[in-house]
N, C-alpha and C positions, 0 to 999 in steps of 0.2 A: 479421457483420454489425457493425459499430463504434459501441457506446451512444454519443449525443449525450456533449457535454464536460461538457452542465449534469447528467448523470442523477446522478451524486452526489451531488447537492444535494437529490434527490426521492427520494433513502433514508432511511428514516426512521431517527429513534436512540431507543436504548432507557431515557430517563429512568425509567422504570416499574422498570428492575430497577434502577435506584439506581445507577445508570452515568452520571453526569453528563460531557459531553464539552466541556474547557473549548474557548473559543472562539479560541485558538491553534492548537487542533486542526483546527477546522472550519476556518482561514482556508488551514491548511498542505492539506488536502483540495481547497481552490481553487486551491490554487497546484499543486499535483500536478494536477490535473485539467485544466487551461491548460498544464501543461509548462514553469512558472516557475523550478524548481528550480533552485538554482545545483549543476548535476554536471557535470560535464567534458564529456559531449557540446555542452552551452549553454555553457560558457565557450568553447567551439573556436567555438564557430558568432559570439561576441562577439568574438573575436581575444585573450581571456586566454589565461594560460598555463594548462595541467593537465595531470594525469598523463596518459598514454599507456592505462594498464587502470587498474581499479577499485583502489584504495589496498589496501581489505581481501582480495580474494582473487588480484588480478593475474590473473585469465581471461579478462575480457571487458571492453567498452568501458564507462565509468560512464553511466549515463543512470536515473531515477528508477525505469524499471520494471525495470532491472537491480539496484537496490537493494533495491526492495520484495517482487518476486517471484523472481525467475530467479535469483540469491545463493545457492547452498545453506547460508550461514548464514542468509539469510531466509527458505527456505523451513524449517529447522530451528525457527525461531522461530515460525514459522506452526500447524506439525504440535505443537510441545509444547503451545501457547495453547489450539488447536483441539484436542487430544486431552483436556485437561482439561475440557472442555466435553461431553466425547462426540460432536465434532464433526469430529474429524481426518479423515472424509470429504471435508468441504470446503475441504482445504487447495492451494495452489497445487504444480502438477507441475514436471519441468524443462523440458518443454514451454512451461510459462506466457511470454508474452513482454510482456503489457500488463497493469498492475496493474489497469486503469481494466477491461478484458475481465476479468479473473477476479473483481474484486471483483463486476460486473453478474453474472456468472454465480452466481457465490455467494450473491448476495441472492436470486435468482432458486429457487434451491434451497428456501430456508426460507418461511416465509410468519406472519403477525401477530405476536407479542409478539417470537418467536424470532428474527423476521428484523431490529427495531428492536436486540436485544442484538447479534446477529453484526454488522449494521451498526457499530454504538458500537464493538464490539471491533477490526474491521480499522481505523477511527478513529485508535483510541488504537493499537492494534498499529506502524502504520503510521508515526503521529509516533516514536514508541521508537523504530523502525527506523533516523530518520533522524536522530535526536540520536545515535545510536549513532553512526552515523556519519561525525557532525561532531564527535565527539569524539575 
């Protein structure tokens, strides 16, 4: 069952760990939750020119879910970040299709202060992946 589009807003962030998520990152998670990112699939829907496939991997249509969880580079980033926290078991796998579903699943596997920290890391890493894509 797919969580509500508002679920990411209810996920607690980890200020207790000294992780401060900037407002632009919080806004980005809103854009992701509402599928408003200017990726190739959205550009196509609006009638704008767009790449036929993801410019970084050339293996799939560029969607926000592809950029954040399905692309090989993204999965490597998640693995490395989560491994450094001894949480590599939470990384997205090749079968993950939705960033939102993966995040909800990941968040539900931890609790308390750890959940807040993981949610903050997810927001910050997804923002970093988006910026890398745009560069």
